[in-house]
N, C-alpha and C positions, 0 to 999 in steps of 0.2 A: 513458392512464397504466397501467402494468402493476404488478402486485402483487410487491413485493420479498420478502415473507415466505418463499416457497419457497427463495429463494437463501440466506437466513440460517438456515433451520431446521436443516440438517445441522450447521452450526457451533455452533449453540446447544445441540443435543443432545450434541455432543462436549464442549463446555464444561461442561455439567451433569454428564456422566460423570466428567470429570477433576476437577471441583470436589468431587464426592462422595468422591474419594480423599483429599482434604485433611481431611475431617471426622474429627477424633480421631486423625490420623496422627502419627507421629513426625517429627522434623525431616528425616531423610533422605528419606522419602516426600513430605514437603511440598515439598522442593527439586525432586525429580523431577517431581512434578505441576505445579509452577509453571513449570518449564522447558518441559514439554509444552504447557501453556496458552499460554506466550509464543510458542513456535514455531507453534502453531496460529493465534494471534491475527492474524498477518500475512495470513492467507488470507481475512479478512473481505472480502466483495464490494466494499465501498466503498474499502477499502485497495487491493485489487488493481486496480480500475478506475482509481483516481487515479494510482497509481505507474506502471502500464502506459502510460497516456496521457501521463504526464510523460516517460517514457523514449522512447516512440514519437515524440514531438515533436522528438526530437533525433537521429533517424536510425537508432538501433538497434545501435550498437557494444556488444559484450558488456561490455567493461571499463567503458565509460561508464555502461551500465545498472547494473552492480554498484555503481559509485560513487554514482550518484544514489539507488539503492535504499538504500544504507547511510546516506546523509545524511538521507533521508526517515525511516529508522528511528531515527537519532539524535535528530531533532526530536521524533518520536513518543515515544521512550523518555524523553527529558529532561522532557517535559511530564508523563508518567505519574509520574515520580519527584517532580518539583517540586510537583505538586498532590496526588498520591496519598498521599505520606507524611504531610503535615499532615492530610489528611482522615481517614486511618486513626487517627492519634494522637488527634485530636479527636472521632472517631466522628461526623463531619459528612458532609454531602453537598454537591455543587455546587448552586448555585441553579438552579432549573429554567430560568429565563430565559437564564442563561449557557450551559447545556448545549444548550438548544434553539437558541439563536442560533449556537452553534458548528456545530451540525448543518446549519443553513441555509447557513452560510458554506462548509462542506465541499461541499454540493451545488452552490453557485455555482462553486467552484473546479473541480469535476469537469466541469461544463458548459463552463467556459472552456478547460480542457485538451482536451476533446473537439473543441471548435470550432477550436482551434489546429491539431490534427492534420488536420482536414478542410481547413482553409484552406491549410495548407502543401502538402497533397497536390494540391489544385486548382491551386496555383501551380507544381507540378512539383518540389516539394522532396524527393521520395523516388524520383526517377527512377533506373533502372538501365540502364547502357549496357554493351555488350560489344563487344570487337574481338579479332581473331585475333592470336596471337603465334606466331612460328615455334617449333617445327615443327608448327603446326596447332592449338596449344592456344588456349583462350579465356580472356581476362582480363576481369574485371568491375569496373566502377567505380560506386560509389554516392555521390551527393552527400549528405554528412552534416553538414557543419559550418555554413556560413552560406548561406542561400538567400534571395535577394530581400530582403536586409537583416535577416533573422531571426537572432537570436543563440541559441546553445545555452543550455539551462537551466544555472544555476549551483548548486553545493552549497548556497549560502545559500537559494536559492529552494526547493530540495528540502527543506531543513531546516524552513523556515517552513510548507510544506504539511504535512509530517509532524507538526509541533507543533500545527497546527490540528486534525488528526485526533485527536491525543492529547487535546486539550482536549474534543473531542466525546465521546471514549470513556472518559475517566478515571473518571467516575462509575460506569459499569457494571462496570469492572474492580475498583474498590474495593469495591463492593457484593458482587461475587462472592467476593472474598477474605475480607471480613468475615463473610459468611454461612457460609463453610466452615471458618474457623479460629477457635479459641477465644480467642486472645490477640492483643494489639496487636503484640508483638514478632514473632510468627510471621507475621502479615500483612505487616509491613514487610519481613521477610526474603524472603517469597514475591514481593513486588513487586520487590525488588531483583534477583531472578532472572528474573522475568517480563519486565521491560523490556529487558535486553540480549538475551534470547532472541528477542524480536520483531524486534530489529535484525538479528540473524543470519539469521532466517527471511526477512525482506523482501529482504535483500541476495541471498540464494540464489535466491529466487523470481524476482526481476527478471533476474538474470544467466542463470539456466537457461532462462527463457522466451525471452529475447532471443537467446541462443545457438541455441536450437532453431529459431526462426523465421527466422534469417538463414543457415541452412545453404544451400548453393548450389542444391539442388533445390527449396527452399521460398521463397527470398528474393524471386524475381520475383513470385510469387503474393502474398507477404506485402506487398510494396510497392505492387502494383497493385490488389489486392482487399481484403486483410485490414486494411490501415491505414485506409482510409476507413470500412470497416465498424466497426472499433474506435472511430473518432472519433464516428460517428453513435450507436453503442451507448452511449458514455460520456455523450453529451448526453442521450439518453433516460433513462439510469440516474440522472443528476444531477437531472433534472426529477422523476422518480419519488421519489428520495430526499428531495427538498425537500418533496414532498407528504406523505411518510410521517412526517416529523419532527414 
């Protein structure tokens, strides 16, 4: 089992820096800092591993990746708002058993997503074929939709996975905002900016990564080598994440 702390350390330092900007700041700076925190939040390693594995499991079309990333973000943001606002108003925290259980569930989902990628790769679900078209050009076909009875992920599934991540992370976000902001109203406003910013960031991250990896010069290597590597890495990350929780 490997140590996940180095993966999270840069993000934690950046969050601390951005959070320090909230301390005693006016509303304008609070909104800017909350926006930056939300945009950064999507880059948490467990978020990226989960959503990338989710998208990879469906073949890698850029528009589909953006759609699933957005629905993941909607689920995550909805949970942040639904739980975060009452916690801020009441000055309360999520029960440790609930937050810990959500983290374990996130780990299991990540492992399942990684195994799905590896299984579909072994079954030939990401094969790339090419044939010539006059006058000598090459046209590539990638099997993306249904392979050996496997259905593509739905927005509802992406939403549910994002909501689970939100449940696991809401406590930390609320603590960050409450520690940095003097009043309840400011913290609620910051959360209202933070949540949609994370949706935008996750959508952009998944679309950009998928677009890059499926360029013609990279796509064959992506489907033959990087996809199984991603799947195995997600399984290892999920196991380590479960142990760290």
